[in-house]
VOLO-246451 format. One record per residue: z, x, y of N, C-alpha, C in turn; residue number from 1; residue in one letter. Coordinates in nm, 2 decimals. Layout:
<pts>
{pt {Z,X,Y},{Z,X,Y},{Z,X,Y},NUM,"A"};
...
</pts>
This chain:
<pts>
{pt {-4.33,-1.19,-6.39},{-4.25,-1.31,-6.37},{-4.11,-1.27,-6.32},1,"M"};
{pt {-4.05,-1.15,-6.38},{-3.92,-1.11,-6.33},{-3.92,-1.07,-6.19},2,"S"};
{pt {-4.04,-1.01,-6.14},{-4.05,-0.97,-6.00},{-4.04,-1.10,-5.91},3,"Q"};
{pt {-4.11,-1.20,-5.96},{-4.11,-1.33,-5.88},{-3.97,-1.39,-5.88},4,"L"};
{pt {-3.90,-1.38,-5.99},{-3.76,-1.44,-5.99},{-3.67,-1.36,-5.90},5,"A"};
{pt {-3.69,-1.22,-5.90},{-3.61,-1.14,-5.81},{-3.63,-1.18,-5.66},6,"S"};
{pt {-3.76,-1.19,-5.63},{-3.80,-1.23,-5.49},{-3.74,-1.36,-5.45},7,"S"};
{pt {-3.74,-1.46,-5.55},{-3.68,-1.59,-5.52},{-3.53,-1.58,-5.49},8,"T"};
{pt {-3.46,-1.50,-5.58},{-3.32,-1.48,-5.56},{-3.29,-1.42,-5.42},9,"R"};
{pt {-3.37,-1.32,-5.38},{-3.35,-1.26,-5.25},{-3.37,-1.36,-5.14},10,"Q"};
{pt {-3.47,-1.44,-5.15},{-3.49,-1.54,-5.05},{-3.38,-1.64,-5.04},11,"L"};
{pt {-3.33,-1.68,-5.16},{-3.21,-1.77,-5.16},{-3.09,-1.71,-5.10},12,"G"};
{pt {-3.06,-1.58,-5.12},{-2.95,-1.52,-5.06},{-2.97,-1.51,-4.91},13,"L"};
{pt {-3.09,-1.48,-4.86},{-3.12,-1.48,-4.72},{-3.09,-1.61,-4.65},14,"L"};
{pt {-3.14,-1.72,-4.72},{-3.12,-1.85,-4.67},{-2.97,-1.89,-4.66},15,"A"};
{pt {-2.89,-1.84,-4.76},{-2.75,-1.87,-4.76},{-2.68,-1.80,-4.64},16,"L"};
{pt {-2.72,-1.67,-4.62},{-2.66,-1.60,-4.50},{-2.69,-1.67,-4.37},17,"V"};
{pt {-2.82,-1.72,-4.36},{-2.86,-1.79,-4.23},{-2.78,-1.92,-4.22},18,"L"};
{pt {-2.75,-1.99,-4.33},{-2.67,-2.11,-4.32},{-2.53,-2.08,-4.27},19,"V"};
{pt {-2.47,-1.97,-4.33},{-2.34,-1.93,-4.29},{-2.33,-1.90,-4.15},20,"C"};
{pt {-2.43,-1.83,-4.10},{-2.43,-1.79,-3.96},{-2.43,-1.91,-3.87},21,"V"};
{pt {-2.52,-2.00,-3.90},{-2.54,-2.12,-3.81},{-2.43,-2.22,-3.83},22,"S"};
{pt {-2.36,-2.22,-3.94},{-2.25,-2.31,-3.96},{-2.11,-2.24,-3.97},23,"L"};
{pt {-2.10,-2.13,-3.90},{-1.97,-2.05,-3.91},{-1.85,-2.14,-3.89},24,"A"};
{pt {-1.86,-2.23,-3.79},{-1.74,-2.31,-3.76},{-1.71,-2.40,-3.87},25,"S"};
{pt {-1.79,-2.42,-3.97},{-1.77,-2.52,-4.07},{-1.70,-2.46,-4.19},26,"S"};
{pt {-1.68,-2.32,-4.19},{-1.60,-2.27,-4.30},{-1.65,-2.14,-4.35},27,"G"};
{pt {-1.78,-2.10,-4.33},{-1.83,-1.97,-4.38},{-1.76,-1.85,-4.32},28,"C"};
{pt {-1.72,-1.87,-4.19},{-1.64,-1.77,-4.12},{-1.51,-1.83,-4.08},29,"L"};
{pt {-1.40,-1.75,-4.08},{-1.27,-1.80,-4.05},{-1.25,-1.81,-3.89},30,"R"};
{pt {-1.18,-1.91,-3.85},{-1.16,-1.92,-3.70},{-1.07,-1.81,-3.66},31,"S"};
{pt {-1.10,-1.76,-3.53},{-1.01,-1.65,-3.48},{-0.92,-1.71,-3.37},32,"T"};
{pt {-0.91,-1.84,-3.36},{-0.82,-1.91,-3.26},{-0.68,-1.92,-3.32},33,"T"};
{pt {-0.58,-1.88,-3.25},{-0.44,-1.89,-3.30},{-0.36,-1.98,-3.20},34,"F"};
{pt {-0.29,-2.08,-3.26},{-0.21,-2.17,-3.18},{-0.06,-2.15,-3.21},35,"N"};
{pt {0.02,-2.14,-3.11},{0.16,-2.12,-3.13},{0.24,-2.25,-3.10},36,"C"};
{pt {0.37,-2.25,-3.15},{0.46,-2.36,-3.13},{0.57,-2.32,-3.03},37,"D"};
{pt {0.61,-2.19,-3.04},{0.71,-2.14,-2.94},{0.69,-1.99,-2.92},38,"D"};
{pt {0.78,-1.93,-2.84},{0.76,-1.79,-2.80},{0.77,-1.70,-2.92},39,"N"};
{pt {0.85,-1.74,-3.02},{0.87,-1.65,-3.14},{0.74,-1.63,-3.22},40,"S"};
{pt {0.64,-1.72,-3.20},{0.52,-1.71,-3.27},{0.43,-1.60,-3.21},41,"D"};
{pt {0.45,-1.57,-3.08},{0.37,-1.48,-3.01},{0.41,-1.33,-3.03},42,"C"};
{pt {0.54,-1.30,-3.06},{0.58,-1.17,-3.08},{0.55,-1.08,-2.96},43,"G"};
{pt {0.60,-0.95,-2.97},{0.57,-0.85,-2.86},{0.59,-0.90,-2.72},44,"G"};
{pt {0.69,-0.98,-2.70},{0.72,-1.03,-2.56},{0.62,-1.13,-2.51},45,"G"};
{pt {0.55,-1.19,-2.60},{0.45,-1.30,-2.56},{0.52,-1.43,-2.53},46,"G"};
{pt {0.45,-1.51,-2.45},{0.49,-1.64,-2.41},{0.40,-1.75,-2.47},47,"T"};
{pt {0.45,-1.85,-2.54},{0.37,-1.96,-2.59},{0.35,-2.06,-2.48},48,"C"};
{pt {0.22,-2.07,-2.43},{0.19,-2.17,-2.32},{0.16,-2.30,-2.39},49,"E"};
{pt {0.26,-2.37,-2.42},{0.25,-2.50,-2.49},{0.17,-2.60,-2.41},50,"V"};
{pt {0.19,-2.60,-2.27},{0.12,-2.70,-2.19},{-0.02,-2.66,-2.17},51,"A"};
{pt {-0.07,-2.55,-2.21},{-0.21,-2.51,-2.20},{-0.28,-2.50,-2.33},52,"E"};
{pt {-0.23,-2.57,-2.43},{-0.30,-2.58,-2.56},{-0.23,-2.50,-2.67},53,"G"};
{pt {-0.12,-2.44,-2.64},{-0.05,-2.37,-2.74},{-0.11,-2.24,-2.77},54,"G"};
{pt {-0.14,-2.16,-2.67},{-0.19,-2.02,-2.68},{-0.09,-1.92,-2.63},55,"Y"};
{pt {-0.10,-1.80,-2.69},{0.00,-1.69,-2.65},{-0.06,-1.62,-2.53},56,"C"};
{pt {0.04,-1.59,-2.44},{0.00,-1.51,-2.32},{0.09,-1.39,-2.32},57,"S"};
{pt {0.05,-1.28,-2.24},{0.12,-1.16,-2.24},{0.12,-1.11,-2.09},58,"F"};
{pt {0.22,-1.03,-2.06},{0.24,-0.98,-1.93},{0.11,-0.90,-1.88},59,"S"};
{pt {0.07,-0.93,-1.76},{-0.05,-0.86,-1.70},{-0.03,-0.87,-1.55},60,"D"};
{pt {0.01,-0.76,-1.48},{0.04,-0.77,-1.33},{-0.09,-0.79,-1.25},61,"P"};
{pt {-0.21,-0.78,-1.31},{-0.33,-0.80,-1.24},{-0.36,-0.95,-1.22},62,"S"};
{pt {-0.29,-1.04,-1.30},{-0.30,-1.18,-1.28},{-0.21,-1.22,-1.16},63,"C"};
{pt {-0.27,-1.25,-1.05},{-0.19,-1.27,-0.93},{-0.10,-1.39,-0.92},64,"T"};
{pt {-0.13,-1.50,-0.99},{-0.05,-1.62,-0.99},{0.07,-1.61,-1.09},65,"V"};
{pt {0.04,-1.59,-1.21},{0.14,-1.60,-1.32},{0.18,-1.46,-1.37},66,"S"};
{pt {0.10,-1.36,-1.35},{0.13,-1.23,-1.41},{0.13,-1.23,-1.56},67,"M"};
{pt {0.05,-1.32,-1.61},{0.03,-1.33,-1.76},{-0.11,-1.36,-1.79},68,"R"};
{pt {-0.16,-1.31,-1.90},{-0.30,-1.33,-1.95},{-0.30,-1.38,-2.09},69,"R"};
{pt {-0.39,-1.47,-2.12},{-0.40,-1.52,-2.26},{-0.45,-1.41,-2.35},70,"F"};
{pt {-0.41,-1.41,-2.47},{-0.45,-1.31,-2.57},{-0.59,-1.33,-2.62},71,"G"};
{pt {-0.63,-1.25,-2.71},{-0.77,-1.25,-2.76},{-0.81,-1.37,-2.84},72,"D"};
{pt {-0.71,-1.44,-2.90},{-0.73,-1.55,-2.99},{-0.69,-1.68,-2.93},73,"H"};
{pt {-0.73,-1.70,-2.81},{-0.69,-1.82,-2.73},{-0.81,-1.92,-2.70},74,"S"};
{pt {-0.90,-1.92,-2.79},{-1.02,-2.01,-2.77},{-1.09,-1.98,-2.65},75,"G"};
{pt {-1.13,-2.09,-2.57},{-1.20,-2.07,-2.45},{-1.12,-2.00,-2.34},76,"A"};
{pt {-0.99,-1.99,-2.35},{-0.91,-1.93,-2.25},{-0.88,-1.78,-2.28},77,"K"};
{pt {-0.94,-1.73,-2.39},{-0.91,-1.59,-2.43},{-0.93,-1.50,-2.31},78,"S"};
{pt {-0.83,-1.41,-2.29},{-0.84,-1.31,-2.19},{-0.84,-1.36,-2.04},79,"N"};
{pt {-0.82,-1.49,-2.02},{-0.81,-1.54,-1.88},{-0.67,-1.54,-1.84},80,"Q"};
{pt {-0.65,-1.53,-1.70},{-0.51,-1.53,-1.65},{-0.46,-1.67,-1.66},81,"C"};
{pt {-0.33,-1.68,-1.70},{-0.27,-1.81,-1.70},{-0.26,-1.87,-1.56},82,"V"};
{pt {-0.30,-2.00,-1.55},{-0.30,-2.06,-1.42},{-0.41,-2.03,-1.33},83,"G"};
{pt {-0.51,-1.96,-1.38},{-0.63,-1.92,-1.30},{-0.76,-1.95,-1.37},84,"E"};
{pt {-0.75,-2.05,-1.46},{-0.87,-2.07,-1.55},{-0.97,-2.17,-1.50},85,"T"};
{pt {-0.94,-2.23,-1.38},{-1.03,-2.33,-1.33},{-1.09,-2.28,-1.19},86,"G"};
{pt {-1.18,-2.36,-1.14},{-1.23,-2.33,-1.01},{-1.19,-2.44,-0.91},87,"G"};
{pt {-1.21,-2.42,-0.78},{-1.18,-2.52,-0.68},{-1.28,-2.63,-0.68},88,"V"};
{pt {-1.23,-2.75,-0.69},{-1.32,-2.87,-0.71},{-1.31,-2.97,-0.59},89,"D"};
{pt {-1.28,-2.92,-0.48},{-1.29,-3.01,-0.36},{-1.16,-3.06,-0.30},90,"G"};
{pt {-1.06,-2.98,-0.30},{-0.94,-3.02,-0.23},{-0.84,-3.10,-0.31},91,"G"};
{pt {-0.73,-3.13,-0.25},{-0.62,-3.20,-0.32},{-0.64,-3.35,-0.30},92,"I"};
{pt {-0.63,-3.43,-0.41},{-0.64,-3.57,-0.40},{-0.50,-3.63,-0.36},93,"D"};
{pt {-0.49,-3.75,-0.30},{-0.37,-3.81,-0.26},{-0.36,-3.94,-0.33},94,"S"};
{pt {-0.23,-3.98,-0.38},{-0.11,-3.90,-0.37},{-0.10,-3.79,-0.48},95,"P"};
{pt {-0.15,-3.82,-0.60},{-0.14,-3.73,-0.71},{-0.26,-3.74,-0.80},96,"M"};
{pt {-0.38,-3.73,-0.74},{-0.50,-3.74,-0.82},{-0.52,-3.62,-0.92},97,"G"};
{pt {-0.62,-3.64,-1.01},{-0.64,-3.53,-1.11},{-0.75,-3.44,-1.07},98,"D"};
{pt {-0.80,-3.44,-0.95},{-0.89,-3.34,-0.90},{-0.81,-3.22,-0.85},99,"G"};
{pt {-0.81,-3.20,-0.72},{-0.72,-3.10,-0.66},{-0.76,-2.96,-0.68},100,"G"};
{pt {-0.68,-2.87,-0.63},{-0.70,-2.73,-0.64},{-0.67,-2.68,-0.78},101,"I"};
{pt {-0.76,-2.61,-0.84},{-0.74,-2.55,-0.97},{-0.71,-2.40,-0.97},102,"D"};
{pt {-0.74,-2.34,-0.86},{-0.71,-2.20,-0.85},{-0.65,-2.17,-0.71},103,"A"};
{pt {-0.57,-2.07,-0.70},{-0.50,-2.05,-0.57},{-0.59,-2.00,-0.46},104,"P"};
{pt {-0.58,-2.04,-0.34},{-0.65,-1.98,-0.23},{-0.61,-1.84,-0.22},105,"P"};
{pt {-0.70,-1.75,-0.18},{-0.67,-1.61,-0.17},{-0.67,-1.57,-0.02},106,"T"};
{pt {-0.58,-1.48,0.02},{-0.57,-1.44,0.16},{-0.46,-1.52,0.22},107,"G"};
{pt {-0.39,-1.45,0.31},{-0.27,-1.51,0.38},{-0.29,-1.50,0.53},108,"C"};
{pt {-0.25,-1.61,0.60},{-0.24,-1.61,0.75},{-0.13,-1.51,0.79},109,"K"};
{pt {-0.14,-1.47,0.92},{-0.05,-1.37,0.97},{0.10,-1.42,0.98},110,"G"};
{pt {0.12,-1.55,0.98},{0.26,-1.60,0.98},{0.33,-1.61,0.85},111,"N"};
{pt {0.26,-1.56,0.74},{0.32,-1.56,0.61},{0.39,-1.42,0.59},112,"Y"};
{pt {0.50,-1.42,0.51},{0.57,-1.30,0.50},{0.62,-1.28,0.35},113,"M"};
{pt {0.64,-1.16,0.31},{0.70,-1.13,0.18},{0.84,-1.16,0.19},114,"A"};
{pt {0.90,-1.20,0.08},{1.05,-1.23,0.07},{1.12,-1.12,-0.01},115,"L"};
{pt {1.23,-1.08,0.04},{1.31,-0.98,-0.03},{1.35,-1.03,-0.16},116,"A"};
{pt {1.35,-0.94,-0.26},{1.40,-0.98,-0.40},{1.34,-1.10,-0.46},117,"N"};
{pt {1.21,-1.12,-0.43},{1.14,-1.24,-0.48},{1.06,-1.22,-0.61},118,"S"};
{pt {1.08,-1.10,-0.67},{1.01,-1.07,-0.79},{0.88,-0.99,-0.77},119,"G"};
{pt {0.81,-0.96,-0.88},{0.70,-0.87,-0.87},{0.56,-0.93,-0.84},120,"P"};
{pt {0.55,-1.06,-0.82},{0.42,-1.12,-0.80},{0.36,-1.07,-0.67},121,"R"};
{pt {0.44,-1.04,-0.57},{0.38,-0.99,-0.44},{0.32,-1.10,-0.35},122,"G"};
{pt {0.36,-1.22,-0.37},{0.30,-1.33,-0.29},{0.38,-1.33,-0.15},123,"H"};
{pt {0.32,-1.41,-0.06},{0.38,-1.43,0.07},{0.41,-1.58,0.09},124,"K"};
{pt {0.50,-1.61,0.19},{0.56,-1.74,0.20},{0.58,-1.78,0.35},125,"Y"};
{pt {0.58,-1.91,0.38},{0.61,-1.96,0.51},{0.69,-2.09,0.50},126,"R"};
{pt {0.81,-2.09,0.57},{0.89,-2.21,0.57},{0.83,-2.32,0.66},127,"L"};
{pt {0.80,-2.44,0.61},{0.75,-2.54,0.69},{0.85,-2.59,0.79},128,"L"};
{pt {0.81,-2.63,0.91},{0.91,-2.66,1.02},{0.98,-2.79,1.00},129,"P"};
{pt {0.91,-2.89,0.93},{0.97,-3.02,0.92},{1.00,-3.06,0.78},130,"N"};
{pt {1.09,-3.15,0.76},{1.11,-3.21,0.63},{1.00,-3.31,0.60},131,"N"};
{pt {0.99,-3.35,0.47},{0.89,-3.44,0.44},{0.90,-3.48,0.29},132,"G"};
{pt {0.82,-3.57,0.25},{0.81,-3.61,0.10},{0.74,-3.50,0.03},133,"T"};
{pt {0.74,-3.50,-0.10},{0.67,-3.40,-0.18},{0.52,-3.39,-0.15},134,"W"};
{pt {0.46,-3.51,-0.15},{0.31,-3.51,-0.12},{0.28,-3.47,0.02},135,"V"};
{pt {0.37,-3.51,0.12},{0.34,-3.46,0.26},{0.35,-3.31,0.27},136,"Q"};
{pt {0.45,-3.25,0.20},{0.47,-3.10,0.21},{0.36,-3.03,0.13},137,"Q"};
{pt {0.32,-3.09,0.02},{0.20,-3.03,-0.06},{0.08,-3.03,0.03},138,"R"};
{pt {0.05,-3.14,0.09},{-0.07,-3.15,0.18},{-0.06,-3.06,0.30},139,"D"};
{pt {0.06,-3.04,0.35},{0.07,-2.95,0.47},{0.04,-2.81,0.43},140,"A"};
{pt {0.08,-2.77,0.31},{0.05,-2.64,0.26},{-0.10,-2.62,0.24},141,"C"};
{pt {-0.16,-2.72,0.18},{-0.30,-2.71,0.15},{-0.38,-2.70,0.28},142,"A"};
{pt {-0.34,-2.78,0.39},{-0.41,-2.77,0.52},{-0.39,-2.63,0.58},143,"A"};
{pt {-0.29,-2.56,0.54},{-0.27,-2.42,0.59},{-0.33,-2.32,0.50},144,"D"};
{pt {-0.42,-2.36,0.41},{-0.49,-2.27,0.32},{-0.39,-2.20,0.23},145,"Q"};
{pt {-0.29,-2.27,0.18},{-0.19,-2.22,0.09},{-0.15,-2.33,-0.01},146,"A"};
{pt {-0.04,-2.32,-0.08},{0.00,-2.42,-0.18},{0.15,-2.43,-0.18},147,"F"};
{pt {0.20,-2.55,-0.21},{0.35,-2.57,-0.22},{0.41,-2.47,-0.32},148,"L"};
{pt {0.50,-2.39,-0.28},{0.55,-2.28,-0.36},{0.62,-2.33,-0.48},149,"A"};
{pt {0.60,-2.25,-0.59},{0.67,-2.27,-0.71},{0.70,-2.13,-0.78},150,"F"};
{pt {0.81,-2.12,-0.85},{0.84,-1.99,-0.91},{0.77,-1.97,-1.05},151,"P"};
{pt {0.73,-1.85,-1.07},{0.66,-1.82,-1.20},{0.67,-1.67,-1.22},152,"D"};
{pt {0.61,-1.61,-1.32},{0.61,-1.47,-1.35},{0.59,-1.44,-1.49},153,"G"};
{pt {0.59,-1.31,-1.52},{0.57,-1.27,-1.66},{0.69,-1.29,-1.75},154,"A"};
{pt {0.81,-1.30,-1.69},{0.94,-1.32,-1.76},{1.03,-1.42,-1.68},155,"A"};
{pt {1.13,-1.47,-1.75},{1.22,-1.57,-1.69},{1.29,-1.50,-1.57},156,"L"};
{pt {1.33,-1.38,-1.58},{1.39,-1.31,-1.47},{1.31,-1.31,-1.34},157,"A"};
{pt {1.18,-1.29,-1.36},{1.09,-1.29,-1.24},{1.09,-1.43,-1.17},158,"D"};
{pt {1.08,-1.54,-1.25},{1.08,-1.67,-1.19},{1.21,-1.70,-1.13},159,"A"};
{pt {1.32,-1.66,-1.19},{1.46,-1.68,-1.13},{1.47,-1.61,-1.00},160,"Q"};
{pt {1.42,-1.49,-0.99},{1.42,-1.41,-0.87},{1.34,-1.48,-0.76},161,"A"};
{pt {1.23,-1.53,-0.79},{1.14,-1.60,-0.69},{1.21,-1.73,-0.64},162,"E"};
{pt {1.26,-1.80,-0.74},{1.33,-1.93,-0.70},{1.45,-1.90,-0.61},163,"L"};
{pt {1.53,-1.80,-0.64},{1.64,-1.76,-0.56},{1.60,-1.73,-0.42},164,"A"};
{pt {1.48,-1.66,-0.41},{1.43,-1.62,-0.28},{1.39,-1.74,-0.20},165,"A"};
{pt {1.33,-1.84,-0.27},{1.28,-1.96,-0.20},{1.40,-2.04,-0.15},166,"L"};
{pt {1.51,-2.06,-0.23},{1.62,-2.13,-0.19},{1.70,-2.06,-0.08},167,"T"};
{pt {1.70,-1.93,-0.08},{1.76,-1.85,0.03},{1.69,-1.88,0.16},168,"T"};
{pt {1.56,-1.89,0.15},{1.48,-1.91,0.27},{1.49,-2.05,0.33},169,"L"};
{pt {1.49,-2.15,0.24},{1.48,-2.29,0.28},{1.61,-2.37,0.26},170,"A"};
{pt {1.70,-2.32,0.18},{1.82,-2.39,0.14},{1.81,-2.46,0.01},171,"G"};
{pt {1.92,-2.50,-0.05},{1.92,-2.57,-0.17},{1.85,-2.71,-0.16},172,"N"};
{pt {1.78,-2.75,-0.26},{1.72,-2.88,-0.25},{1.57,-2.88,-0.20},173,"G"};
{pt {1.52,-2.76,-0.19},{1.39,-2.74,-0.14},{1.29,-2.79,-0.24},174,"V"};
{pt {1.18,-2.86,-0.19},{1.07,-2.90,-0.27},{1.01,-2.78,-0.34},175,"W"};
{pt {0.97,-2.80,-0.47},{0.90,-2.70,-0.55},{0.77,-2.76,-0.59},176,"I"};
{pt {0.67,-2.68,-0.60},{0.53,-2.73,-0.62},{0.50,-2.76,-0.77},177,"G"};
{pt {0.59,-2.85,-0.83},{0.57,-2.89,-0.97},{0.61,-3.04,-0.98},178,"V"};
{pt {0.53,-3.12,-1.05},{0.55,-3.26,-1.06},{0.50,-3.31,-1.20},179,"T"};
{pt {0.56,-3.42,-1.25},{0.51,-3.49,-1.36},{0.48,-3.63,-1.33},180,"D"};
{pt {0.43,-3.66,-1.20},{0.41,-3.79,-1.16},{0.29,-3.85,-1.23},181,"Q"};
{pt {0.19,-3.77,-1.27},{0.07,-3.83,-1.33},{0.10,-3.87,-1.48},182,"L"};
{pt {0.18,-3.79,-1.55},{0.21,-3.82,-1.69},{0.36,-3.78,-1.71},183,"A"};
{pt {0.44,-3.87,-1.74},{0.58,-3.84,-1.76},{0.61,-3.73,-1.86},184,"E"};
{pt {0.68,-3.63,-1.81},{0.71,-3.52,-1.90},{0.61,-3.41,-1.91},185,"G"};
{pt {0.49,-3.43,-1.85},{0.38,-3.33,-1.85},{0.37,-3.28,-1.70},186,"T"};
{pt {0.43,-3.16,-1.69},{0.44,-3.10,-1.55},{0.32,-3.02,-1.51},187,"Y"};
{pt {0.27,-3.04,-1.39},{0.16,-2.97,-1.33},{0.21,-2.91,-1.19},188,"R"};
{pt {0.14,-2.80,-1.16},{0.18,-2.74,-1.03},{0.10,-2.80,-0.91},189,"T"};
{pt {0.13,-2.75,-0.80},{0.06,-2.79,-0.68},{-0.08,-2.74,-0.68},190,"S"};
{pt {-0.11,-2.65,-0.77},{-0.25,-2.60,-0.79},{-0.33,-2.69,-0.89},191,"L"};
{pt {-0.26,-2.80,-0.93},{-0.32,-2.89,-1.03},{-0.34,-2.82,-1.17},192,"N"};
{pt {-0.26,-2.73,-1.20},{-0.26,-2.66,-1.33},{-0.13,-2.69,-1.41},193,"M"};
{pt {-0.14,-2.69,-1.54},{-0.01,-2.71,-1.62},{0.09,-2.61,-1.58},194,"P"};
{pt {0.21,-2.65,-1.56},{0.32,-2.56,-1.53},{0.35,-2.47,-1.65},195,"A"};
{pt {0.38,-2.35,-1.62},{0.39,-2.25,-1.73},{0.53,-2.27,-1.81},196,"S"};
{pt {0.53,-2.21,-1.93},{0.66,-2.22,-2.00},{0.77,-2.15,-1.93},197,"A"};
{pt {0.73,-2.04,-1.86},{0.83,-1.96,-1.78},{0.89,-2.05,-1.67},198,"I"};
{pt {0.80,-2.12,-1.59},{0.85,-2.21,-1.49},{0.94,-2.32,-1.54},199,"T"};
{pt {0.91,-2.38,-1.65},{0.98,-2.49,-1.71},{1.11,-2.44,-1.77},200,"L"};
{pt {1.13,-2.31,-1.80},{1.26,-2.27,-1.84},{1.37,-2.29,-1.74},201,"M"};
{pt {1.33,-2.30,-1.61},{1.42,-2.32,-1.50},{1.47,-2.46,-1.49},202,"L"};
{pt {1.40,-2.56,-1.55},{1.43,-2.70,-1.54},{1.56,-2.74,-1.61},203,"L"};
{pt {1.65,-2.80,-1.54},{1.78,-2.85,-1.60},{1.75,-2.97,-1.68},204,"V"};
{pt {1.80,-2.98,-1.80},{1.77,-3.09,-1.89},{1.64,-3.08,-1.96},205,"G"};
{pt {1.60,-3.19,-2.03},{1.48,-3.19,-2.10},{1.36,-3.22,-2.02},206,"S"};
{pt {1.38,-3.27,-1.89},{1.27,-3.31,-1.81},{1.21,-3.45,-1.85},207,"G"};
{pt {1.14,-3.51,-1.76},{1.08,-3.64,-1.80},{1.19,-3.75,-1.79},208,"G"};
{pt {1.16,-3.85,-1.71},{1.26,-3.96,-1.70},{1.18,-4.09,-1.66},209,"N"};
{pt {1.24,-4.20,-1.66},{1.18,-4.33,-1.63},{1.23,-4.39,-1.50},210,"S"};
{pt {1.30,-4.31,-1.42},{1.36,-4.36,-1.30},{1.29,-4.31,-1.17},211,"N"};
{pt {1.17,-4.27,-1.18},{1.09,-4.23,-1.06},{1.12,-4.10,-1.01},212,"G"};
{pt {1.20,-4.02,-1.07},{1.23,-3.88,-1.03},{1.13,-3.79,-1.09},213,"Q"};
{pt {1.02,-3.77,-1.02},{0.90,-3.70,-1.08},{0.86,-3.57,-1.01},214,"D"};
{pt {0.94,-3.53,-0.91},{0.90,-3.41,-0.84},{1.02,-3.31,-0.84},215,"C"};
{pt {0.99,-3.18,-0.86},{1.10,-3.08,-0.87},{1.15,-3.03,-0.74},216,"L"};
{pt {1.28,-3.01,-0.74},{1.34,-2.94,-0.63},{1.42,-2.82,-0.68},217,"A"};
{pt {1.45,-2.72,-0.60},{1.52,-2.60,-0.64},{1.65,-2.59,-0.58},218,"G"};
{pt {1.75,-2.55,-0.66},{1.89,-2.52,-0.62},{1.93,-2.39,-0.69},219,"T"};
{pt {1.96,-2.29,-0.61},{2.00,-2.16,-0.67},{1.88,-2.11,-0.76},220,"G"};
{pt {1.91,-2.10,-0.89},{1.80,-2.06,-0.98},{1.77,-2.16,-1.08},221,"M"};
{pt {1.78,-2.29,-1.05},{1.75,-2.40,-1.14},{1.66,-2.50,-1.07},222,"T"};
{pt {1.59,-2.58,-1.15},{1.51,-2.69,-1.10},{1.56,-2.82,-1.15},223,"L"};
{pt {1.55,-2.93,-1.07},{1.58,-3.06,-1.11},{1.48,-3.16,-1.07},224,"T"};
{pt {1.47,-3.27,-1.15},{1.38,-3.38,-1.11},{1.44,-3.46,-1.00},225,"D"};
{pt {1.36,-3.49,-0.90},{1.41,-3.57,-0.78},{1.30,-3.68,-0.75},226,"E"};
{pt {1.35,-3.77,-0.67},{1.26,-3.88,-0.61},{1.15,-3.81,-0.52},227,"D"};
{pt {1.03,-3.83,-0.55},{0.92,-3.77,-0.47},{0.92,-3.81,-0.33},228,"C"};
{pt {0.98,-3.93,-0.30},{0.98,-3.98,-0.16},{1.10,-3.93,-0.08},229,"N"};
{pt {1.18,-3.84,-0.14},{1.29,-3.78,-0.06},{1.24,-3.69,0.05},230,"G"};
{pt {1.32,-3.67,0.15},{1.29,-3.60,0.27},{1.35,-3.46,0.26},231,"D"};
{pt {1.26,-3.36,0.24},{1.32,-3.22,0.20},{1.24,-3.11,0.27},232,"R"};
{pt {1.30,-3.00,0.28},{1.24,-2.88,0.33},{1.14,-2.83,0.22},233,"K"};
{pt {1.04,-2.75,0.26},{0.94,-2.69,0.17},{0.89,-2.56,0.22},234,"A"};
{pt {0.84,-2.48,0.12},{0.79,-2.35,0.15},{0.64,-2.34,0.10},235,"V"};
{pt {0.55,-2.29,0.18},{0.41,-2.27,0.14},{0.40,-2.13,0.09},236,"C"};
{pt {0.31,-2.11,-0.01},{0.29,-1.98,-0.08},{0.14,-1.94,-0.07},237,"E"};
{pt {0.12,-1.82,-0.06},{-0.02,-1.77,-0.06},{-0.03,-1.64,-0.14},238,"C"};
{pt {-0.15,-1.61,-0.18},{-0.18,-1.48,-0.26},{-0.25,-1.39,-0.17},239,"V"};
{pt {-0.19,-1.27,-0.13},{-0.26,-1.18,-0.04},{-0.39,-1.13,-0.09},240,"P"};
</pts>
């Protein structure tokens, strides 16, 4: 009888283990996902990507768009490059649809050039010949197999350097590939990805307003909300 009882207990323990494995997300195993509120939660020079779910990212030069990669405990985005987590889903919608490009086109045409002192991302750029609205300039860049330029990087200094290079090329007031036209205060890039915490550090003021100023323009090393129908210069950007 004792042997039968022992076997029964062993079967019970085995069943419990199997239940814990199948229901790990319900509490038998602890979640390995970590959410941050600000950069101080990430430590070690990490950046809290609040717009991308509150996950920590860290410097990684192999990430060609942002130069930052999500950490190990970032849920479905773990170890993916910031701003490169989606695929291309059929072009840019007009005027500000939620389809659009989710990953940067790769390769640059021969008329694109590197800009001096533009930071470590190594991208190339081309000044568009005509002024236009934000949507017109975004679409012109997309038609050229590029995207409306925006500053980013692994650190604030990188983004500041890139923005300064863009304004040197095009002049102050140049359109920047970031907008909150779809949802006030929620900024997305011309690649239809959430704008990074680094990029938004350049924004003057808290951002978000009710007066129709939903597209960003660059002056010096700062960004401001402007009327998307304004007539401005723009720069296209590509990843070699």
